[in-house]
C-alpha positions in Angstrom: 41.8 -145.9 22.0 45.6 -146.4 19.8 45.4 -146.6 16.2 49.0 -146.8 13.9 50.8 -146.3 17.7 49.1 -142.8 17.6 47.1 -142.5 20.8 43.9 -141.0 19.7 42.0 -137.8 22.2 39.0 -138.1 23.9 37.2 -135.8 21.6 34.4 -135.9 19.2 35.8 -139.4 16.3 35.4 -137.0 13.9 38.2 -135.0 14.9 39.7 -136.9 17.3 40.8 -139.4 14.0 42.5 -136.0 12.5 45.3 -136.8 14.9 46.5 -139.5 12.6 48.6 -138.0 10.0 46.5 -138.0 6.6 43.4 -137.9 7.7 41.4 -135.4 7.8 37.7 -133.8 9.4 36.0 -135.5 5.7 38.3 -138.4 5.8 37.6 -139.3 9.0 33.5 -138.5 8.3 33.7 -140.8 5.4 35.0 -143.6 7.8 32.7 -143.5 10.4 29.7 -143.1 8.1 31.5 -146.3 6.5 31.6 -147.9 9.8 27.6 -147.0 10.9 29.3 -144.9 13.7 27.8 -141.9 15.3 29.8 -138.7 14.3 29.1 -136.9 18.0 30.4 -140.1 20.2 33.3 -139.6 21.7 36.3 -142.2 21.3 36.0 -143.3 25.3 32.5 -144.5 24.1 33.4 -146.5 21.4 33.0 -150.1 21.6 35.9 -152.6 21.1 33.4 -153.5 17.8 33.5 -150.1 16.9 37.6 -150.0 17.4 38.2 -152.6 15.5 35.9 -151.4 12.6 37.5 -147.9 12.2 40.7 -150.0 12.4 40.1 -152.1 9.5 39.0 -149.4 7.3 42.2 -147.0 8.0 44.5 -149.7 8.0 42.9 -149.5 3.6 44.3 -146.3 3.4 47.6 -144.4 2.7 48.4 -142.7 6.4 51.2 -141.8 8.8 54.8 -142.8 7.5 53.6 -144.1 4.2 52.8 -140.9 3.1 
């Protein structure tokens, strides 16, 4: 899975999203809660709809090069 040009590692999603500069564990958890995704899922277990929901929520935040 890639978000904003960054490959998300195959870890639990709550920690994998911290690979994006500007997203820490608490922001990652809030994104996943808003997308109604289990925090214990691994990145490769996400469906395409779940990935798109995460991308949509992250696009609304200031991350990576925008910081």
